[in-house]
N, C-alpha and C positions, 0 to 999 in steps of 0.2 A: 678554648681553642683546641685542647687536647680532646675534648669530647666530640667536637665537630669533626676532627680528623678521624676519630674512631668510627663515627656514624658514616662518614664518606668511604672509609676503608671497608667496613662491613657491607656497604651498599654495593661497592665494586666487586667485592668478593662473591656476594650473592649473585650478581649478575654473571660474574665470570664462571660460576659453577656450571652454567649451561654450555660452556664451551670446552671443557676437558683440560683445564690448564696444567701447565707444569711450572712449578716455582722457578723463577728466574733469578740469576745472579745479577741481572741488570737493574733490579729494583734499587731506587735511590737510597732507601733506608733498609735495614734488615727487617725481614718479616717476623712478626711475633708468632707464637704458637697458635693463637686464636685465628690469625689470618691464613695460616698454613693449613689449619684444619678446614676452615671455611672453603678454601680452594679445593681441597681433597674431596669434601662432601659435594661441591658443585660438579666436580669431574664424575663422581659416581652418579649423581642425578642425571647428568647429560648423557652418560652412557646407557642409562636406564630409560632413556626416551623423553626426559623432561625438557620441553620445547624452551621454557624460559631459561633454563641453565645452558642449553645449547646456544641460544641467541647470546647471552652474556659472555660466555666462553669465546664465541666467535668474535665479539667485540674486543675482548681483552687480548686475544692472540693477534688481532689485527693491529691494535695500537701498541702492544707491548707493555701494558700496564700490569705490574705484579708478576708478570711472566716474560719469558723471552719472546720477542715478536716472531711469529711463525705463521706466514700467510697460508701455508698448506693446511695447518690445523684450523685456522680461522675459516678457511674454505670448507673444510670438512664439517665443522660444527654448524656453520651457517647454512650449509646445504641440507643438513638433517632437518633443521627447523624450517627452512624454506619449503622443503617438500611436504612438510606437514601443514603448510599454508600460513606460516607466520609472516606477516607483512614486513616486519622489521628485517627479518633474516632475508626475505626476497630482495629487499632494497640493498642490503649489504652484498648479496650475491651480484646484483647488478653493477654496484660500484666496484667490486673486485674485477669483474669482466671489463668494465669500462676502462679501469686503469691498469689492467694487466697485473693485478696483485694476486699471486698464487696460482694464476692461470694465464694461459695465452690470451692477450687482449682480444675481445670478440664483441663488437658493438651489437651484433644481432642477438647475442645471448644477454647482453646488458639490457637491451630493449625488452626482451621477452620477460625477464625477471622483474624489471621495473613496472611493466605493464600489469603483471600479476598482483603486485603491491598496490598499485594505483586503483585497480579495479575493486579492491577491498575497502576503498574510501580512506586509505592511509594518505593523509594530506601531504607530507613532505615528498612522497612518491609521486603524487599527482603533479606537483610543480616541476619535479625533474623530469617527468614523462613529457610535459609540455616543452621543456627545453630539448628533449630528444627529437620531438617532432619539428620544433622550430629550426633546428640545425641539421636535421637529416642524419642523426646519430643512430645507426642500427635500423633505421626505417626511411622511407622516402620522405623527404622534406614536405611538410604540410602546415602551413601557418594558421590555417583555419582550425585544424586539429589541436595545434599547440595552444591557441587562444582558448579552445574548449577546456583543455586540461588546466591551463592557468586559471580559468574561471572557477573550476572545481576546487583547486587548491585555495583560491581566494575565499570561496564560500566556506571552506573548512578552516579558515583562520591564518593562512600562510600569507603574510603581507607582501613578500616579494611576488607571489602569484598575482596578487592584485595589480601591482605595478606592471608586470609583464603583460597581463590581460589588457590594462589601459593602453600600454604602448602599442600592442598589435591592433587593438581597436582604432587608435588614432591613425594607424598606417592603413586602415580600410580592411582589415581581415575580420 
């Protein structure tokens, strides 16, 4: 059990290095020196342009795991990676704009970032983009386009995309 915890901790730390984390007093357990060092190294890597570190730190700051939750830092690291073309970071940017986390809520910006990720064949974003089209979130409602993106998500293994595709197909779209 302890080794599994260590593996998970080290994995999260590695991911968080990309987001320039600051150690948080919010952590459930005190962080050991190895964890603190891993976060420090991730911050250095992220500041030196490491996309994976930026993505991971963005996720950590967004969720508040091992660091104090900070949407502004989550946005900063996610944007750096998103601008370098990382589909995960682009999806995170879309979700922040969609929910108004760290930014003023802006559905048009959310749509823009989600579309960038979906066009890279990132399956989770394809399904979400389908929902944006279906519900007219940041874009004019277009159920035919929604069905198209749900189909792409389904083709890439996202089961809910398959269900949404089937539902729209049954509705005649």
